[in-house]
Backbone as a printed PyTorch tensor [residue, N CA C, xyz], in Angstrom:
tensor([[[ -4.0760,   2.9840, -15.9060],
         [ -4.2420,   3.4820, -14.6170],
         [ -4.1120,   2.3820, -13.7160]],

        [[ -4.7910,   1.0600, -13.8800],
         [ -4.5620,   0.0780, -13.0850],
         [ -3.1190,  -0.3750, -12.8390]],

        [[ -2.2170,  -0.3450, -13.9250],
         [ -0.7990,  -0.7750, -13.8360],
         [ -0.0680,   0.2630, -12.7570]],

        [[ -0.4490,   1.4890, -12.8730],
         [  0.2120,   2.4320, -12.2170],
         [ -0.0750,   2.2230, -10.7130]],

        [[ -1.5070,   2.0820, -10.3900],
         [ -1.8840,   1.6780,  -8.8220],
         [ -1.2070,   0.3840,  -8.4670]],

        [[ -1.2440,  -0.4950,  -9.4650],
         [ -0.5150,  -1.8950,  -8.8350],
         [  1.0510,  -1.6040,  -8.4190]],

        [[  1.7900,  -0.7730,  -9.2230],
         [  3.0940,  -0.5480,  -9.0590],
         [  3.2360,   0.2940,  -7.6550]],

        [[  2.0400,   1.1030,  -7.4750],
         [  2.2300,   1.8510,  -6.0660],
         [  2.0330,   0.9630,  -5.0190]],

        [[  1.2110,  -0.1740,  -5.1420],
         [  0.8630,  -1.0130,  -4.1700],
         [  2.1050,  -1.7720,  -3.8120]],

        [[  2.9250,  -2.4110,  -4.8420],
         [  4.1530,  -2.9930,  -4.7150],
         [  5.2150,  -2.2190,  -3.8270]],

        [[  5.1720,  -0.9680,  -4.1520],
         [  6.2380,  -0.2050,  -3.4880],
         [  5.6450,   0.1190,  -1.9300]],

        [[  4.3560,   0.3390,  -1.7770],
         [  3.9170,   0.3620,  -0.4130],
         [  4.1410,  -0.6900,   0.3120]],

        [[  3.7760,  -2.0880,  -0.2310],
         [  4.0450,  -3.1930,   0.5490],
         [  5.3620,  -3.2670,   0.7450]],

        [[  6.3790,  -3.0030,   0.0670],
         [  7.7710,  -3.1710,   0.3850],
         [  8.2680,  -2.1870,   1.4540]],

        [[  7.7110,  -0.8570,   1.3970],
         [  7.9440,   0.1130,   2.4430],
         [  7.3150,  -0.4620,   3.8210]],

        [[  6.2900,  -0.9960,   3.6860],
         [  5.4470,  -1.5530,   4.9410],
         [  6.2750,  -2.6790,   5.7210]],

        [[  6.9110,  -3.5860,   4.8470],
         [  7.7440,  -4.7220,   5.3680],
         [  8.8350,  -4.2980,   6.0650]],

        [[  9.5400,  -3.3230,   5.1500],
         [ 10.7440,  -2.9800,   5.8500],
         [ 10.6740,  -2.1610,   7.1080]],

        [[  9.6050,  -1.4240,   7.2400],
         [  9.0230,  -0.6800,   8.3230],
         [  8.8470,  -1.5400,   9.5480]],

        [[  8.1180,  -2.6420,   9.2380],
         [  7.8520,  -3.6740,  10.4490],
         [  8.9810,  -4.5610,  10.7470]],

        [[ 10.0150,  -4.6260,   9.8360],
         [ 11.3230,  -5.3080,  10.2300],
         [ 12.0410,  -4.3990,  11.0240]],

        [[ 11.9220,  -3.1860,  10.8750],
         [ 12.7310,  -2.1820,  11.7650],
         [ 11.9650,  -1.9570,  13.2380]],

        [[ 10.7020,  -2.5350,  13.2610],
         [ 10.0930,  -2.4320,  14.4540],
         [  9.3340,  -1.0440,  14.6790]],

        [[  9.1560,  -0.3180,  13.6790],
         [  8.4460,   0.9120,  13.7020],
         [  7.0610,   0.8040,  13.4710]],

        [[  6.3910,   0.4580,  14.5030],
         [  4.9320,   0.0220,  14.6660],
         [  4.0960,   1.1240,  14.1920]],

        [[  4.4400,   2.2080,  14.7080],
         [  3.4760,   3.5210,  14.3840],
         [  3.6730,   4.0290,  13.1020]],

        [[  4.7680,   3.9760,  12.4840],
         [  4.9190,   4.0880,  11.0720],
         [  4.2190,   3.3690,  10.3480]],

        [[  4.2260,   1.8890,  10.6580],
         [  3.7020,   0.7650,   9.8380],
         [  2.2920,   1.1230,   9.7830]],

        [[  1.7890,   1.5140,  11.0600],
         [  0.2390,   1.6970,  10.9400],
         [ -0.1670,   2.9610,   9.8720]],

        [[  0.6520,   3.8110,   9.7160],
         [  0.3200,   5.0680,   8.6760],
         [  0.3850,   4.3770,   7.5200]],

        [[  1.3230,   3.5490,   7.1280],
         [  1.5500,   2.8960,   5.8170],
         [  0.5170,   2.1530,   5.4880]],

        [[  0.0000,   1.0580,   6.4420],
         [ -1.0010,   0.2050,   6.1520],
         [ -2.2680,   1.0360,   5.9230]],

        [[ -2.4160,   2.1510,   6.4270],
         [ -3.7420,   3.0160,   5.9680],
         [ -3.5860,   3.6680,   4.5320]],

        [[ -2.3540,   3.9340,   4.3330],
         [ -2.2100,   4.2390,   2.8520],
         [ -2.3470,   3.1290,   1.8220]],

        [[ -1.8580,   1.9490,   2.3580],
         [ -2.0250,   0.7810,   1.6640],
         [ -3.5720,   0.4050,   1.3870]],

        [[ -4.3700,   0.4510,   2.4080],
         [ -5.7640,   0.5810,   2.3400],
         [ -6.5330,   1.3290,   1.3340]],

        [[ -6.0320,   2.5320,   1.1740],
         [ -6.7810,   3.4090,   0.3390],
         [ -6.3590,   3.1590,  -1.1360]],

        [[ -5.0700,   2.8940,  -1.3700],
         [ -4.7480,   2.5240,  -2.6990],
         [ -5.4020,   1.3270,  -3.1450]],

        [[ -5.2360,   0.2500,  -2.1680],
         [ -6.1020,  -1.0640,  -2.4570],
         [ -7.4310,  -0.7340,  -2.9590]],

        [[ -8.0480,   0.0820,  -2.1900],
         [ -9.4740,   0.3610,  -2.5680],
         [ -9.7350,   1.1030,  -4.0240]],

        [[ -8.6910,   1.9800,  -4.3390],
         [ -8.7090,   2.6180,  -5.6210],
         [ -8.4570,   1.6440,  -6.7680]],

        [[ -7.5710,   0.6930,  -6.3360],
         [ -7.2310,  -0.3130,  -7.5850],
         [ -8.5420,  -1.1640,  -7.7420]],

        [[ -9.2120,  -1.5130,  -6.5710],
         [-10.3440,  -2.5020,  -6.7380],
         [-11.4950,  -1.6550,  -7.4620]],

        [[-11.5700,  -0.5420,  -7.2540],
         [-12.4630,   0.3210,  -7.9120],
         [-12.2630,   0.5240,  -9.6420]],

        [[-10.9210,   0.7540,  -9.8310],
         [-10.4510,   0.7330, -10.9770],
         [-10.5610,  -0.4630, -11.8750]],

        [[-10.4720,  -1.6810, -11.1850],
         [-10.5590,  -2.9100, -11.7910],
         [-12.1060,  -3.3020, -12.0420]],

        [[-12.9030,  -2.7690, -11.3180],
         [-14.4140,  -3.0030, -11.3700],
         [-15.0760,  -2.2600, -12.3850]],

        [[-14.3200,  -1.2950, -12.9650],
         [-14.9870,  -0.6350, -14.1250],
         [-14.9860,  -1.2600, -15.3130]]])
């Protein structure tokens, strides 16, 4: 499960970077929230 979450985080980071490069700040904020949720899920999984 941890590997799947890590791969999702990599995808989200890439999406966030490209969104910021394009200057879509409102979209980037939504992506950052998703990133935060997935990061928390990964931390909880690794803490087990």
